[in-house]
C-alpha positions in Angstrom: 251.7 -84.3 -162.7 255.4 -83.8 -163.4 257.4 -86.0 -166.0 260.7 -86.4 -164.5 263.9 -86.7 -166.6 265.0 -89.8 -164.8 261.8 -91.7 -165.6 261.7 -93.9 -168.6 260.5 -91.5 -170.9 259.3 -94.2 -173.7 255.6 -93.4 -172.8 256.0 -89.9 -174.4 257.4 -91.3 -177.4 254.8 -90.3 -180.4 253.3 -87.5 -178.5 253.1 -83.7 -179.4 255.0 -81.4 -177.6 252.9 -78.3 -176.6 255.8 -75.6 -176.0 259.4 -74.7 -177.2 261.8 -76.7 -174.9 265.2 -75.0 -174.3 268.3 -76.1 -172.6 269.9 -74.0 -169.6 271.9 -72.0 -172.5 268.8 -71.2 -174.5 269.3 -73.3 -177.3 266.2 -74.9 -178.7 266.0 -78.6 -178.3 262.1 -79.5 -179.3 260.1 -77.2 -181.2 256.5 -76.7 -180.2 254.1 -79.2 -182.1 257.1 -81.8 -182.8 256.2 -85.2 -182.3 258.5 -86.7 -179.8 261.0 -89.4 -181.0 264.0 -91.0 -179.6 266.3 -88.3 -180.2 264.3 -85.8 -178.1 264.2 -88.4 -175.2 267.9 -88.5 -175.0 267.8 -84.6 -175.3 265.5 -84.3 -172.4 267.5 -86.6 -170.1 270.8 -85.3 -171.0 269.8 -81.8 -169.8 267.8 -83.0 -166.9 264.6 -81.4 -168.3 261.4 -82.3 -166.6 257.9 -82.1 -168.2 254.4 -81.7 -167.0 251.4 -83.8 -168.3 250.6 -80.6 -169.8 253.5 -80.2 -171.8 252.5 -83.2 -174.1 249.5 -84.4 -176.0 248.6 -87.7 -177.2 247.6 -87.3 -180.8 245.3 -90.2 -182.6 247.1 -91.9 -185.1 250.6 -91.8 -183.5 249.5 -93.4 -180.3 250.0 -96.7 -181.7 253.5 -97.9 -181.6 253.2 -99.4 -184.9 252.0 -96.0 -186.3 255.0 -93.9 -184.9 257.3 -96.5 -186.5 255.5 -95.3 -189.8 256.1 -91.7 -188.6 259.9 -92.0 -187.9 260.5 -93.9 -191.1 258.6 -91.3 -193.3 260.5 -88.4 -191.6 263.7 -89.9 -192.3 262.9 -90.7 -195.9 261.6 -87.1 -196.5 265.0 -85.7 -195.7 266.8 -88.1 -198.0 264.5 -87.6 -200.8 264.8 -83.7 -200.4 268.6 -83.8 -200.5 268.6 -86.3 -203.6 266.0 -84.6 -205.5 267.8 -81.3 -204.8 270.7 -82.5 -206.8 268.8 -83.1 -209.8 267.8 -79.3 -210.1 271.7 -78.7 -210.2 272.8 -81.7 -212.1 269.8 -82.4 -214.0 270.6 -86.2 -213.5 268.4 -88.3 -211.3 270.5 -90.3 -208.6 268.5 -93.4 -209.4 271.2 -95.8 -207.8 270.8 -93.8 -204.5 267.3 -93.7 -204.7 267.0 -97.4 -204.9 269.7 -98.0 -202.3 268.6 -95.7 -199.4 264.8 -94.6 -200.2 262.8 -97.5 -202.0 263.7 -100.0 -199.2 262.2 -97.7 -196.5 259.2 -97.1 -198.7 258.6 -100.9 -198.9 259.0 -100.9 -195.2 256.6 -98.3 -194.5 254.0 -99.9 -196.7 254.3 -103.2 -195.1 252.5 -102.4 -191.9 248.9 -102.7 -191.0 248.2 -99.3 -189.2 246.9 -97.7 -192.5 245.5 -94.6 -190.7 248.7 -93.8 -188.8 250.7 -94.4 -192.1 248.2 -91.8 -193.9 248.6 -89.4 -191.1 252.5 -89.5 -191.3 252.3 -88.8 -194.9 250.5 -85.6 -194.5 252.3 -82.9 -196.0 253.8 -80.1 -193.8 256.0 -77.4 -195.3 257.6 -80.1 -197.6 254.9 -81.0 -199.8 256.9 -81.3 -202.8 259.1 -83.9 -201.7 256.8 -85.8 -198.9 254.3 -85.9 -201.9 256.8 -88.0 -204.1 256.9 -90.5 -201.1 253.3 -90.7 -200.3 252.6 -91.6 -203.9 255.2 -94.0 -204.0 254.0 -95.7 -200.5 250.3 -95.6 -201.7 251.3 -97.1 -205.0 253.1 -99.7 -203.4 250.2 -100.6 -201.1 247.8 -100.5 -204.5 250.2 -102.8 -206.3 250.2 -105.4 -203.2 246.3 -105.3 -203.1 246.0 -105.7 -206.7 248.2 -108.9 -206.7 251.1 -107.6 -208.9 254.3 -109.6 -208.4 257.4 -108.4 -206.6 259.2 -107.3 -209.6 256.4 -105.3 -210.9 255.8 -103.8 -207.4 259.4 -102.6 -207.3 259.1 -101.0 -210.7 255.7 -99.3 -209.7 257.4 -98.0 -206.5 260.2 -96.6 -208.4 258.0 -95.0 -211.2 255.9 -93.5 -208.3 258.7 -92.1 -206.4 259.8 -90.3 -209.6 256.5 -89.2 -210.9 256.9 -85.7 -210.2 260.6 -85.4 -210.4 260.0 -82.9 -213.5 258.9 -80.2 -210.9 262.6 -80.2 -209.9 263.1 -78.3 -213.2 260.3 -75.8 -212.7 261.5 -72.3 -211.6 261.4 -72.1 -207.8 259.3 -68.8 -207.9 256.5 -71.0 -209.4 257.1 -74.4 -207.7 257.1 -72.5 -204.4 254.6 -69.7 -204.9 252.8 -69.2 -201.8 249.2 -69.1 -203.5 247.4 -70.3 -206.4 249.2 -70.2 -209.8 247.9 -67.8 -212.6 247.1 -69.3 -216.0 250.3 -68.7 -217.1 252.1 -70.1 -214.4 249.8 -73.2 -214.3 250.9 -73.9 -218.0 254.7 -73.8 -217.0 253.9 -76.1 -214.0 251.9 -78.7 -216.3 255.2 -79.2 -218.3 256.7 -80.9 -215.3 255.0 -84.0 -216.7 257.2 -83.8 -220.2 260.4 -82.6 -218.3 260.1 -85.7 -215.9 259.5 -88.0 -218.9 262.7 -86.8 -220.6 264.7 -86.6 -217.1 263.9 -90.5 -216.7 264.2 -91.5 -220.5 267.9 -90.2 -220.0 268.6 -91.8 -216.9 270.9 -95.0 -216.9 268.9 -97.7 -215.1 265.6 -96.5 -215.5 263.1 -98.0 -217.9 260.6 -96.6 -220.4 257.6 -97.5 -218.3 258.6 -95.2 -215.6 259.4 -92.5 -217.8 255.8 -93.1 -219.2 254.3 -92.6 -215.7 255.9 -89.3 -215.1 254.3 -88.2 -218.7 250.9 -89.8 -217.7 249.9 -89.3 -214.3 247.8 -86.3 -215.0 245.9 -88.0 -217.7 242.4 -89.1 -217.1 240.5 -92.2 -218.4 238.0 -89.8 -220.1 240.8 -87.9 -221.9 240.3 -84.7 -219.7 243.9 -84.7 -218.4 247.4 -83.4 -219.6 249.7 -83.0 -221.3 248.3 -85.2 -224.2 244.8 -85.7 -223.5 244.8 -89.3 -224.0 242.1 -91.8 -222.7 241.8 -95.0 -221.0 242.8 -96.9 -224.0 246.3 -95.6 -224.0 246.8 -95.1 -220.2 249.5 -97.5 -218.6 248.4 -99.6 -215.7 251.2 -98.1 -213.7 249.8 -94.7 -214.6 246.4 -95.2 -213.7 247.6 -96.5 -210.1 249.7 -93.5 -209.6 246.9 -91.3 -210.6 244.8 -92.5 -207.8 247.5 -92.1 -205.3 248.5 -88.6 -206.6 244.7 -87.5 -206.3 244.3 -88.9 -202.8 247.5 -87.4 -201.3 247.1 -84.0 -203.2 243.5 -83.8 -201.9 244.3 -84.8 -198.2 247.3 -82.4 -197.8 247.8 -79.2 -196.4 248.6 -76.5 -199.1 249.6 -72.9 -198.8 246.4 -71.7 -200.6 243.9 -74.4 -199.0 243.2 -76.4 -196.3 243.2 -80.4 -196.7 240.1 -82.1 -197.1 239.0 -84.6 -194.4 239.9 -88.0 -196.1 236.6 -89.5 -196.0 235.2 -86.6 -198.3 238.1 -87.0 -200.5 237.2 -90.8 -200.9 233.6 -89.8 -201.4 234.8 -87.5 -204.1 237.4 -89.9 -205.6 234.1 -92.6 -205.8 232.3 -90.0 -207.9 235.3 -89.5 -210.1 235.4 -93.0 -211.0 232.7 -92.2 -213.7 235.3 -90.3 -215.6 238.6 -89.4 -214.5 239.9 -92.5 -212.2 240.4 -95.8 -212.9 237.0 -97.5 -211.3 238.5 -100.8 -210.5 241.8 -99.3 -208.8 239.7 -96.7 -207.0 237.3 -99.1 -205.7 240.0 -101.6 -204.1 241.6 -98.3 -202.7 238.4 -97.0 -201.2 237.4 -100.4 -199.7 240.7 -101.0 -198.1 240.8 -97.9 -196.4 237.2 -97.9 -195.3 237.5 -101.4 -193.9 240.5 -100.0 -191.7 237.9 -98.0 -189.9 235.8 -101.0 -188.8 235.7 -100.7 -184.9 237.2 -96.9 -185.0 235.2 -94.2 -183.1 234.2 -91.2 -185.3 232.7 -87.7 -185.0 229.5 -87.4 -186.8 228.2 -84.0 -188.5 225.6 -83.8 -186.1 227.8 -83.7 -183.3 227.2 -87.0 -181.9 229.9 -89.8 -181.7 229.8 -93.4 -183.1 231.7 -96.5 -184.0 231.8 -97.8 -187.3 230.6 -101.4 -187.6 230.4 -102.4 -191.1 231.5 -101.2 -194.5 228.6 -101.5 -197.3 229.5 -102.8 -200.5 226.7 -101.0 -202.4 228.0 -97.5 -200.9 231.6 -97.9 -199.6 232.0 -94.4 -198.1 229.0 -94.6 -196.1 229.1 -97.2 -193.3 227.0 -98.7 -190.9 227.4 -96.8 -187.5 226.6 -97.4 -183.9 226.0 -94.0 -182.0 224.8 -95.0 -178.4 221.8 -97.1 -178.6 221.3 -96.1 -182.2 222.0 -98.0 -185.4 222.7 -95.6 -188.4 222.9 -96.5 -192.0 224.6 -93.6 -193.5 223.9 -94.7 -197.0 220.2 -94.1 -196.5 220.6 -90.3 -195.1 223.2 -88.2 -196.3 222.2 -85.6 -193.9 224.5 -87.4 -191.3 227.9 -88.1 -192.4 231.4 -89.1 -190.7 233.1 -85.6 -190.0 236.4 -86.9 -188.2 238.1 -90.1 -187.3 238.8 -90.1 -183.7 
């Protein structure tokens, strides 16, 4: 079936394009694998370009209009953050007023929706992990602050602290920051110093507060004292640092990196649940896992045995192993770990 340029093309917004689209002069208009947005639609109509149904693919999380709004917000924000954070490398100053004016409001907007899966899909890092990660951690921290009942001013401070948690990486040598592979021991030691560098940058920034600097310093510390740079334990960890640590771990583990593939988020949640017995704050982690798992109720899933099912109920005694209906069968995944969720459909 042809999709003609004179048709209303709104129905393809949020779908993935399966081939490069060029104008008559050979200029690339839409790159293969792009998610179609309003700008793409205008270009297709301008150059009278027709598509076939094989040229576009519906992709899970973005099929929902609200989810695609998340995608557009995040994509615009990534570009802003990349530009503003790149200035830090040159000036060694944080453009805090611009971040508060141009970025923080869009993070609040992204976190204000109800489509968690679509939001998390839009936060997945592509070839821009360094910048997208800051936004993702800020959005997730904002959500956690809301779920934990923090007041508006606290959420604002937390969101800003989370956005700046990795700002020290802007002072790490590019050959280490952008290395296409795992860091060696010496390089890793240099990278770990981003916590101290971020602390110093924020502390010297007019308008920033000490708590935001502390988050940059502490976000790799762990409840059992196994983290860095100071190896402090739960008694000295700021609440904001604990929140940002949970957000940081989740996004890092679910993101594509040059040296490893992303882990399925249900596997990540299971691992995080286990880590609450030492590394991560157990109360914050449980709130996070419970909210995400509850968003799966009614969703179709692919199981590890190849069958499909629907999530019926989340179980408080084992949050990451819900009650599933698969055909005429009802499965309690908490009783038999041999069959688990492989993919959200």
